[in-house]
C-alpha positions in Angstrom: 115.7 99.1 97.2 112.8 101.2 98.9 110.5 100.2 101.6 107.2 99.5 101.5 104.8 102.1 100.0 100.8 102.5 101.5 98.3 102.3 98.5 95.2 104.2 97.6 93.2 104.8 94.6 94.1 107.7 92.6 97.7 108.6 94.3 100.7 108.0 92.3 99.3 104.3 92.0 101.1 102.2 88.9 98.3 100.6 88.1 99.2 99.3 85.0 102.5 97.5 86.5 100.1 96.2 89.6 98.0 95.1 86.8 100.5 93.5 85.1 101.7 91.8 88.2 99.1 91.0 89.1 97.7 89.4 85.9 100.6 87.2 85.2 99.6 85.5 88.3 96.0 85.1 88.1 96.0 81.6 88.4 96.6 82.0 92.2 94.7 85.5 92.4 92.4 86.4 89.9 92.4 88.6 87.2 91.9 92.3 87.3 90.6 95.3 85.4 91.5 98.7 86.1 88.3 99.7 87.7 88.6 96.8 89.9 92.0 97.4 90.9 90.6 100.9 92.3 87.8 99.2 93.6 89.9 97.6 96.2 92.4 99.7 96.9 89.4 102.5 97.6 87.6 99.8 100.0 90.7 97.8 101.2 91.9 97.6 105.6 95.6 97.9 103.9 96.8 98.1 100.5 100.8 98.3 100.3 103.2 97.7 97.8 106.7 97.6 97.9 109.0 99.6 95.2 107.7 99.8 91.7 105.2 96.9 92.1 108.2 94.6 92.9 105.4 92.6 95.5 101.8 93.7 96.7 99.3 93.0 99.4 95.7 94.3 99.1 93.6 93.0 102.7 90.0 93.9 103.7 87.9 93.5 106.8 84.9 92.3 107.9 82.6 95.3 107.0 83.9 96.0 103.3 81.3 95.5 100.7 83.5 92.4 98.9 81.8 90.0 97.2 84.7 87.6 96.6 83.3 84.0 97.6 86.5 83.2 99.7 85.8 86.3 101.5 81.9 85.4 101.7 83.5 82.4 103.3 85.1 83.6 106.2 82.6 86.6 106.6 79.6 83.6 107.4 81.7 82.3 110.4 83.6 84.9 111.6 82.6 87.7 113.6 85.9 90.1 113.1 88.8 89.7 111.0 91.3 90.9 108.1 91.2 88.9 105.1 93.8 88.9 102.7 92.7 88.9 99.3 96.2 88.6 97.5 100.0 89.1 97.7 102.0 88.7 94.8 106.3 89.1 94.7 107.4 89.7 91.4 109.2 86.4 90.0 112.9 88.3 90.1 112.2 89.8 93.8 111.4 86.5 95.9 113.0 85.5 97.9 114.2 89.0 100.1 111.8 88.8 102.8 109.2 90.9 100.9 106.2 89.2 101.6 106.9 88.6 105.1 107.7 92.3 105.8 104.3 92.9 104.2 102.6 90.6 106.2 103.8 91.6 109.7 103.0 95.2 108.8 99.3 94.2 107.8 99.6 91.8 111.5 100.7 95.5 113.6 97.9 97.5 111.6 95.4 94.7 112.5 96.4 94.3 116.0 96.5 98.2 116.2 92.6 98.2 114.9 91.8 95.5 117.6 91.4 92.6 115.6 92.8 89.2 116.8 92.8 87.3 113.7 93.9 87.7 110.1 92.7 85.3 107.5 93.6 84.3 104.1 92.3 81.7 101.5 95.3 78.9 99.5 95.4 77.0 97.0 94.7 72.8 97.3 94.1 72.5 93.9 95.9 73.3 91.6 98.2 73.2 94.5 100.2 76.5 95.3 103.1 74.1 97.8 105.4 77.6 98.3 102.4 79.7 99.4 101.5 76.4 101.7 105.1 76.5 103.5 104.9 80.3 103.6 101.7 80.4 105.7 102.6 77.8 107.8 105.9 79.6 108.5 104.3 83.0 110.2 101.7 80.6 112.1 98.4 80.0 109.9 96.3 77.3 110.5 93.4 75.3 108.3 89.7 76.5 109.7 88.3 74.6 106.3 88.2 74.4 102.7 85.8 74.8 99.0 85.7 73.3 95.7 85.3 75.2 93.2 84.5 72.8 90.4 86.6 70.1 89.1 90.1 72.0 88.6 89.9 74.5 91.9 90.0 73.8 95.5 91.3 76.4 98.6 92.1 76.0 102.0 91.0 78.9 104.4 93.5 79.7 106.8 93.6 81.9 109.9 96.7 83.6 111.9 95.4 84.3 115.6 97.0 87.6 116.4 99.0 88.0 120.1 98.4 91.8 121.1 102.0 92.3 121.5 103.5 93.2 118.7 106.0 91.8 117.5 109.9 93.5 117.3 109.7 94.6 113.2 106.4 94.4 112.8 105.4 97.7 112.7 108.4 99.0 110.4 109.5 95.4 108.8 113.0 95.2 107.1 113.4 93.4 103.6 115.8 90.6 103.6 116.1 87.5 105.1 112.6 86.3 105.5 
């Protein structure tokens, strides 16, 4: 297994694999096309994958020209933040700690850039219990929630960052969590 590989638009990214991974999990994230994925990678605060799309994380800071209603919820309430738009681990790769490593590396980069919080949303309806447990384990707390129609609601979460990097957060190792 390869370690995390930083992504940027047009630099050897296997867009077809990333799109397939993303779109297989559209219930938890949202559907993307190639143009939108390229835009996200070009505008991300951090975009990183493990292996050949074993796991992926895409995050934006408060200055991104992003139009997601969830991102905009944070922008209306917080002056400075890093927003995790999506983190997806391929089913065959779950339980190896890939998402934890991606988050730890994001926390480290956010600290280096002077951020004191990382934010995201998790689905309440339909529920995503695995994501809830993952975020609680990493120290996220709920700031609020929003309902989108009768069948979708999200909880808005934040993780405050102390400015002392934790052991393993800069390099990260895969396995165990």
